[in-house]
N, C-alpha and C positions, 0 to 999 in steps of 0.2 A: 787562097781561102781563109786561110787562119786570120792575115792580116785584116780582111773584109770584115770578119767574125767581132776581132778586136775592135774595130772602127765603129761597128753597131754597136757593141757593147758600149763604147765610150757614149754613143749619142744618147742612150738609154740612159745611162747614168747620169749625163747633164738633165736629159729633161725630166728626171727624178728630182734632181736636187733644184729645178726651175719651180716643178710642180710644190715642191717643200717650201720655198721662197713663198710662192704666191700664198700658200697656205697658212703659212705666219704671219705674213701682212693682211689677210682676210683676215684673221683671227683679232688680230691689232683693231682691225676697224670695227668688228663686232661688238667689241669691249670698250669700244669710243673712246679710246686713248690715240686713235690717230691726230684729235686737235694740239697732242703735244708733242708730235713729230714734227710741225712746219715751225719755222719761226714768223709767222705771220697769219694773221685770220682771213679766214676765207671768206669773200664779200658775198654777201645776198644774191645769186644770180637772177630769181625771180624780180627783184628791184632794180634790176641794170637796164637800160637802154643798149640800142645795138654796137654804139660807139665805144661804150662803156665796156661791153663784152669783149669786142675786138681787142682794144687795150690790155686787158685783163688777160686774155687769152696768148695775148703776144708777147708778154712778160711771162705766163707760165703762171696757173693757178695753185692753189697751194694746195698739197695732198686733202686735208680736213674738207675740200668741194667735196671728196667722195659721199662725205656724210649727209649732204643736201642729195646727192643722187642717190642715196637710200631713201632719204625722207620723203622723196616724190612717191617710191614702190618699186624701184628694182630691185632685184633680188642681190647678195653678195657677189653669186656668180655671175649675173646678167653685169653689174657693173665692171668687174676684171675683164671679162669677156672683150665688151665694148669699148672700154676707154684702153685697156693696156693691150689689147689684141691679143691675149691667152698668153702675154706674159705677167711682168710684175714691175711694180714702181722703183725707179733708180735712183731718183732723190726727193727732194723735200718738196717739189714743186714738181707739177706736170709739164709735160711738154708743151707745145702749141699744139701740135697736132691732138695730145690726150686731152688738153683746156677744153679746144673745139669740142670734143667727143661730147666731155662731160655736160659745157654746155648744151649740147643739141637733146643728150638725153633728160636733162630738168627740164628745159622749154617745152618736149614734147609729151612730157607726162603732163605737165601743167596745164599747156594747150588741150588734150585729150580731154582730159578733168571739167575743162570749161566747156566744150561742147557737147559731153555728156552728160554733165550738171552731177555725177554720182561717179567716185574714184573704181567703185569696183565693176560699174560698166565700163570705164575706162579702162582699165588692166585686162578686164575681157577682152575687150577688143583689141587691143595693142597685143594679145597675146597670142590671138586666134589667127590661124594662117590664112591668107588670103591669095582667091584665084588670082586678082589684080597682079600680086607680087611672086607669082609662078610659086605659090603655096608657102611663101615663108610669110613669117608676124610679119607686124610692123618694128618689135623690138630686133628681130634680126636686120632689118633694112636700117636701121640706123645707124650700124655700123661705119657707112659712109655718106659723104655729104649729101650726094646725089638721091640716095634710098632715103633720107631723112626730110628730103625736098618732095618727094613722093608721098611719105607719110602724111606730112603737113598740107599739102595739095589734097588728098583724101579728108583728112579732117574739115578742109574748107569747104568740100563738097556737102558733106555730110552736115555741115553747119547752117548750110543756103538750101537745104532740102533736095539737093542736086542726087541723082544715082552713085552710089561708091563701088 
């Protein structure tokens, strides 16, 4: 019993250290010094085509890309939870999966703003729970590629006047 308690305590302490590291990195992003962390500039995601995005994700986007995610309207907490899956950055560049998620977040936010014609309406829609998603929000669905596709499909139906 004592060993189990010590093991649980070690896990709790590790989680606390992880949370502190995430908070430090979040503070760094909010102070906009994240651009200085990477040795290369983040490409403008919204201006890139699919092939360029695939190539950029494969080599790993610079961590400065997180600023673009935040500029589209995601909170710092949403950005970290969705890109790092409750972890924290481990290098100056995002991994392939992290790059994919960052691209998905940016493109979805831009698309929602285009469909609704208004950032406030778009964000209200993205953050409102949907019956079609079993009570999850669109933002929550974006954690996976398939969830992102479902959000894109719903946006397309709305754009074409079909029931969403």
